C-alpha positions, 0 to 999 in steps of 0.5 A: 635283903636280910637273906642277902646279908646272911648269905654274904656273912656266911660266905665270909665265915667259910672263907675265914675258915678256909684261910684258917685251914691253910695257915694254922700249924697243927691238925687240932687247930685246923679241925677247930677252925673248920668245924666251928666256923664252917658250921656257923657259916653254913647255918647262916646260909640255911637260915637265909634260904629259909627266909628267901624261899618260904615254902613249908616243904623247904622249911622242914628240909632246911630245919632238918639239915640245920639240926643234923649239921649242928648235931654231927659237926662237933661230934665228927670233929671230936672223934677226929681230934681224939684219934689225932691225940691218941696217935701222938701219944703212941 
């Protein structure tokens, strides 16, 4: 039951992020929409997977995926946004 709610909530966040990608006017706003909301939605889905299929191997892999998702998504969004602002200044 809890896993189902987390999957639905994560899916809703990803759909909202996609709508933001289509509707927002500038690239910096689009990057913000994609990086923040999608990583949160995927995090909820990974937690739902942990709750639904509780095996030790899957638990370790899911925690590693969640860790690298939390680590790499803001970094990549920052690098992309920095390159966009540098190219606007030239």
